[in-house]
N, C-alpha and C positions, 0 to 999 in steps of 0.2 A: 318472331322470336329469334333472338341471336343464338348462333351456335355455342356449343359448350364442349368441354374435353369430355372424352369417352368415360362413361361410368365404370366403376371397378367390377371385374368379375374374378372367379376363381383363379388364382395364379398371378393376379395384377401385383405390381410392385409398389410399396409405399416407401418413400424416402423420408427420414427424420433428421432435421437440422435445427440449429439454434441460431438464428440470425440476430438475437437481441441479447437477453439476460442469460447467465449460467444456469445449467440444470445438470443435476447428477445423473449417473448412469442408472442408479437405483430408482429415480423418480420416473424414468421412462421404461423401465424393465417390464411393467405389467402391461403397458400399451403394446410394447413389442410382441408379448405373449398373446394378448388379445387380437392383434392383427394377424398373427400366424395361426391362431385357432380358427379365425374367420377364412382362413384359406389364401391369405396374402403372403407375398414375399416381402421382407423388410431389408432395406439398405440403411445403415446407421452412419451419419455424418461425422466428421472429424470434430465438430464442435460440441457433440454430445459428452458430457463429462469433462470438457476442456477447462480445468480449473486453473485461471491465470492469477488467481489471488485478488481480483477486483470483481466488479459487478458484472462485467460482458464474459460471454461464452468465447472468448478469444479476442484478439486485436480486430480492428475493423477490417483489415486485409484478410485475416483468417476467417471471419464470418462471411465476408463477401466471397471468398473463394469457394466456401463449403455450399452456400446456397446456390451460387453460379454452377457448381458442378451438379447439383441436383436438377437444376433447369435444363442443363445441357445433356443429362444422361437420358437416351432414348429409351432405356428399359424402365425409368421411373414414371409412373402413372398418376401419383399424388403425392405432394410434398405436406407432411404434418410436422407443424413446428413443436419442438420440445416444451417452450414456453415463450411468454412474451416478455414483459418488462419495459426495456427501453433499448434502443440501438438501431432500429431499421433506418430511421431518417438519416444516420451517419453514413449509410452505405447505398440507399435506394437510387441515387442518381448514377451510379457506377454499374449497376446490374445491366447486362446485356440480355434481352428477351428474344433475340433471333431465333435460337434453337427451340424456345418454348412456343414461339409462334409457328413453327414448323410442326411441332408435335406438342399441342397444348395438354396440360396435365391440371389436375386439381390443385390449387394452392389453398391451404386451410390454416385457420387460427383465428384469434381476436385479440382484444386489447391493442398493444403496440403493433401487432401483425397487421392491423388495419391499414398501416402505411403502405405496405406492399398490395393488400387486397384492393384498396382504392386506386392505387397506381395502375394496377392492371386493368381495372375498370376503366379509368379515366384515358388511358392512352391506347388500349387494345381492345375495349369493349368486350372483355372476356368475363364470363361468369366465374365466381370464386365461392368458397364456402366459409361463412363466418361460424367457427365451430370450436369445440373443446379441443384443448392440446394435450399433449401426453400425460401430464399430471392428474388429469381427470379420470383416467383409467385405472381403477382400483378393484380389488376383489369384491368389495361390498357394493361397488356402484355399476358392475358390468352388465346387470340385468334389468338396469333401471331404464325408464322411458326415454331420457335424454341421450343415453348411449346407444341404445337401439335406433334412435333417431338419427344419429350420426351415421350408423351403418346404413340405414335406409337412404340417407341423403347421397352418401358416396357411391351408393350402388344403383341408384336411379328408381328407388321405390317412391310411391305416392306420399306427398308430405301434407299434412294438415295439422293446424294448432288451434287450441281453444284457450280463452282467457277468462278470468272472473270479471265481474261487473265492477266499475269504478265510478264514483260520483263526478270524476273529471273527464271520462270518456265523452266524446262527441259522436252521436250516431251518424251513420252513413256507410256508403260502400264505393269501393273503387277497385279497378283492375289496372295494374301498372307495375313497371319494373321495381323491385326492391333494392335498396342500397342502404349505406349507413354503417354504424359501428360504434366504437367508442367516441363519445362526445368531446372529450380533450384532444383526441387525435384529429377528428374531423375538424375542429376549429384550428388546429395546429397546422393542418395541411391547407388551409384558406389562403389563396394567393400563389400557391405553387402548382407545378404541372400535375400533381397528384390530387388536385382539388376536387371535392366531391360535387357532382352534378346532381342536383335535386329537382329539377324542373320536370313536372308532370310525373314524379316518382313517388312510390312509398319510402319514406325515411325511417330507419330504425335507429334508436339511440341508447346507450347505456354507459354507466361509469361507476368508478370506485375511488374512495379515498380522498374526495375532494370536500372542500368546505361549501356551505350552502352559497356563499357570495360567489365562490368560483363557478358554481353551475349557473347561477344568475349571469355571470360575465361570459361564459362559454355559450349560453344560449342568445345573448345579446350579440355576441360575435357573428353566430349564424345568421341571425335576424338582419343585422347591418349589412352582411355579405349577400343578402338576397336569397338565402338558403332555405326560408321558411314560408315564403309568400306565394309560391307556386307549386307546392306539394299536392300530390294526389291523396296522401294520407300520412299520418305520424304514428308510429308504433313505439311505445316507451317500454323498454326492459328494466333490469334491475339497477338501482343506485344504492350501492352498499358501502358501508363504513364512512358515511357522510358525517362530517364534523361541523360543529357549530363555533362561532367566535364567542369570546368571553361575554361580549355584549350580544345577545341573540340576533340573528339576522331577520327574524320575524315571519319567514314563509318556509313551508314544507318544500321538498322537491317537486311534488305535484303541483303546488301552487305557483312555484317558480316557472315551471314549464308551460302550464296552462295560461299563465300571464302573458307569455310572448306568442301565443298562438290563438288566443280567444277571439281576436278580430277576423280570422278566417273561417271558411265554412267546411273545410275537408274533414273527413272522420279522423278521431284521435282516439288510441287505444292504449290504455296503461296496463300494467301488470303483465307484460309478456315475459314468459319463463326463459329468459336469455340474458347473460351477462356474467359479472364476476360473482357467481354464487354456485352452489353444488349443483343446481338444476339449471343446466345451460344447454339448451336446444340449438340445433344447427339451423342456419338460415342460407338459403341459396341466393346470394347477391348477384345482381344484375341479370335476374330472370323474373319472368312476369308472375305476379301473385294476384289473388283476389282477397281483398280485406273487407269484411262486414262487421259493423259495430252497431250493436242494439242494447236495449236495456238488460239483456242477459249476459252481455260480456262482448267479447271480440272473437273472430274466426277468420284465419288466414290459411290460404291454400295455394300451394305452387301449382301454377297452370303450365302444361305441356304442350 
């Protein structure tokens, strides 16, 4: 099993930065309170609340500098993103990971943040956390299972997950490294140095706001790039706010995905509680897991 950054303990420091879309101070305020209540120190980056009047949390140079400062700061033990959106692809190739490699820290987030999550896996073989960002921390969600799960993940507690049955599940079991994230981002990274390596691995996918034919296109992109034929298993999270065309596409998300992998024999697990939805569990990417899929549903366990 590959090494990983140290898990957080009382007094550890969390850095909050926004390397992509804008987020207000108010939206991260409850996350800050929660982290402090958990016994962590918090450093807030210059991009938090940095309203430039456009989509981004600052210029490319400002966002790069803020993320770089978090990576370089030896006091920071984990970097938690204020939000995703779009923007990391514009700066990813300028980030210097030298200090990070000298003192690894947890990089966490999802959606557009998968750009840096997968970059770190691809180039440096380092585990990362596919996890809720600051907006998920609210007064009415702080004692929910997925927020407690985030705390467990970042502090090194045992992690197990169960999913309900699906007619599209394919029974089987596997032990392998887990990778993946947002489907559109994984397809976007194909052909780059940040490209996802799926050979012999468990692949997780989720997405939001796509048309059905976009999902079909993205899955075909992964298939044609050889990303689906040598998997140890496939885990499908939430696909939310999916739209149809005026003339219906004619397949559900489940049917689109199943159509791309039905010829293979590895386990397939739908209904995993992770993605762009209220219930968004944390996944330890680039770490070994056990996946079991049977008639009752799916079971995933982080192996240490």
